[in-house]
C-alpha positions, 0 to 999 in steps of 0.5 A, spaced: 251 720 417 251 713 420 246 714 425 241 719 421 241 714 415 239 707 420 233 711 424 232 712 415 233 705 415 229 702 421 223 707 419 222 703 412 223 696 415 217 698 420 213 701 414 214 695 410 212 690 416 206 694 417 204 694 410 204 687 409 204 684 416 198 688 419 192 686 417 192 690 412 189 697 417 191 701 412 185 698 406 179 703 410 174 700 406 167 703 406 160 699 409 162 693 410 154 691 412 151 693 406 148 688 402 145 685 408 137 687 406 133 687 412 127 684 413 130 677 410 130 673 418 124 674 423 124 681 426 128 682 432 127 686 437 132 692 438 133 698 443 137 703 443 140 706 449 142 715 448 147 716 454 147 725 454 150 729 457 149 736 455 148 734 448 142 739 446 147 741 440 146 734 436 141 730 440 135 733 436 138 730 429 141 724 433 134 722 435 130 724 429 135 720 426 133 713 429 126 714 431 126 715 422 128 708 422 126 704 418 126 697 422 120 693 420 121 689 428 120 692 435 124 698 435 125 702 441 129 708 443 131 711 450 136 717 450 139 718 458 139 724 460 145 724 464 144 730 469 145 735 464 144 743 466 142 744 458 135 743 454 139 736 452 131 733 454 127 738 451 130 739 445 129 731 444 122 731 444 121 737 440 125 733 434 121 728 434 114 732 435 111 731 428 113 724 428 109 718 426 113 714 430 114 719 435 111 713 441 118 709 440 121 714 444 122 715 451 126 719 456 129 716 462 134 719 468 141 718 469 143 716 476 148 719 481 156 717 479 159 712 483 165 709 483 168 705 479 163 707 474 165 712 468 160 717 466 158 714 460 157 707 462 153 709 468 148 711 463 148 707 459 147 701 464 141 706 467 138 704 461 139 698 460 136 697 468 130 702 465 128 698 459 128 691 462 124 693 468 119 697 463 118 692 457 123 686 459 131 684 455 131 685 448 134 681 443 139 686 441 140 692 444 144 698 440 148 703 444 149 710 440 152 716 441 148 723 442 152 726 436 150 720 431 146 721 425 143 715 422 141 713 415 134 711 415 136 703 413 143 703 418 140 699 424 136 694 419 142 692 415 146 692 422 142 687 425 141 683 419 149 682 418 149 680 425 143 675 424 146 673 417 154 672 420 152 669 426 155 675 430 154 677 438 157 684 436 156 688 430 160 695 431 161 702 425 166 706 426 162 712 424 163 717 418 166 723 422 165 730 421 171 733 416 170 740 414 175 744 418 182 745 417 182 742 423 178 736 421 182 735 415 187 735 417 186 730 424 180 726 423 184 722 417 189 721 421 186 718 427 182 713 423 188 711 420 192 711 427 186 707 431 186 702 423 194 701 425 192 699 433 186 695 432 186 692 425 179 691 423 180 684 420 185 682 425 178 684 431 174 681 426 177 674 425 175 670 431 182 666 431 186 673 434 186 675 440 185 684 438 178 686 439 175 692 437 169 696 436 167 704 435 162 707 441 158 711 437 155 704 434 154 699 438 150 694 436 151 688 442 146 681 441 143 681 449 145 675 450 152 676 450 151 681 454 148 678 459 153 671 459 159 677 460 156 679 466 153 686 463 156 693 463 159 692 470 164 687 469 167 694 466 164 699 469 172 703 470 173 703 463 175 709 459 176 705 453 169 702 453 168 699 447 174 696 446 173 693 453 167 690 451 168 688 445 175 684 448 170 681 454 165 679 448 170 676 444 173 672 450 167 669 451 167 665 445 162 671 441 163 673 435 165 681 433 166 686 427 167 692 426 167 696 420 167 704 416 161 706 416 158 712 411 150 709 414 153 713 421 155 720 421 157 725 427 154 731 426 159 734 431 163 739 429 171 740 431 173 747 429 178 748 434 184 744 436 182 744 443 176 739 442 180 734 438 186 735 444 181 733 450 178 727 446 186 724 446 188 727 452 183 723 456 184 716 453 191 716 450 194 714 456 191 709 459 191 707 452 198 705 454 197 702 460 198 708 464 204 706 464 210 713 463 215 708 459 209 705 455 209 713 453 216 714 452 217 708 448 210 710 443 212 717 443 219 715 440 215 710 435 211 715 433 217 719 432 221 714 427 215 712 423 212 719 421 217 724 423 224 721 420 222 720 414 220 728 412 226 731 416 231 726 414 229 727 407 230 734 408 237 733 411 239 729 406 237 733 401 241 739 405 247 735 405 247 732 398 246 725 402 243 721 395 243 714 400 239 718 405 235 722 401 232 715 397 231 711 403 228 716 407 224 719 401 222 711 400 219 710 407 216 718 406 212 714 399 210 709 402 208 712 409 203 717 404 201 711 400 198 707 406 194 713 408 191 715 400 185 709 403 184 713 408 183 720 405 179 717 400 174 715 404 174 721 407 173 725 400 181 727 402 185 728 396 192 726 395 196 731 397 194 732 403 197 725 405 203 731 406 200 732 412 200 726 415 207 727 420 204 734 422 198 730 424 202 725 427 206 730 431 200 734 435 198 727 436 204 725 440 204 731 444 197 730 445 199 723 449 204 725 454 199 731 455 194 726 457 200 722 461 202 728 464 195 730 467 194 723 469 202 725 474 197 731 477 192 727 478 187 730 473 187 725 468 180 722 464 177 729 465 171 729 460 165 733 462 166 736 468 168 730 471 175 726 472 175 718 471 182 715 473 181 709 471 
């Protein structure tokens, strides 16, 4: 049992370092943009770009929530219909037919996908080009997904925060749907893992290199986007949100990322398959497309998340008090750090016991992502394969 105790001790040491030396990533503070009242500064012109490919199921409420924003400044919303084969555009129009603000809304056609562009960035850039051609450059761009529903004051608060804090990019990790069994298991864990990988406090600190954003809701100052060279600079990036944040930050811009309840995803995940597809698309790219890094990450996740409960059980079975003590304390620490994220999603503390299972599934998804790239099928999304 000497090796088992060594693994347990290593896991405890790692979790201790994460708890106190990783930017307090586990705090899961929600709505850090609140309290920034709209209308304090001169109104800024905002152009919203919504890329959409076969999003008829969610686009109606998303567009309706944007058109209904209580925002004092000039505001326009452009839906980029990215070669949809469903009724995405028609559903969007019907959703705002009775709105008094429907004049804010327009639809632009996507452009043919060409190398090195990824699908979403290609659609976003088509929207930017359309707006600049029709109305000129705004003060801010809001890039948001076709499944995000925004509370009426969300945009005003984001702009007010950007203005008051002198920020070039403000991004919200929107509240993900968390009702089905798979969602309850995997959504809070996803937020926890993301925050551990990109501690929000570090990303928001101009003195640190860490940079992250959440692509569902990204407000970026137009001058900052122009300064980095526009979206073509990140045309081939699968993890486009963090790539944009990194470009803005490395060119001297200030960025901010936080959890939000002011915008929420209305996309439902009733089964494991859509989670698997989402992670499989980007995990290997996140690891630098390195098989060695994938193996290292899988081993690290096993030591962090799987070893504590497994070794606790082994210690009980063998009546090894020392092993039970170290592994049990580690499991308790891991669970305690997870509690703020569970609270942010309205989940009970008992759900912390499921974190090792969620971690095991995410490891499997990551390994599958590497295997897909090995087969030349990496980066598959909505019928397209992006190998970047």
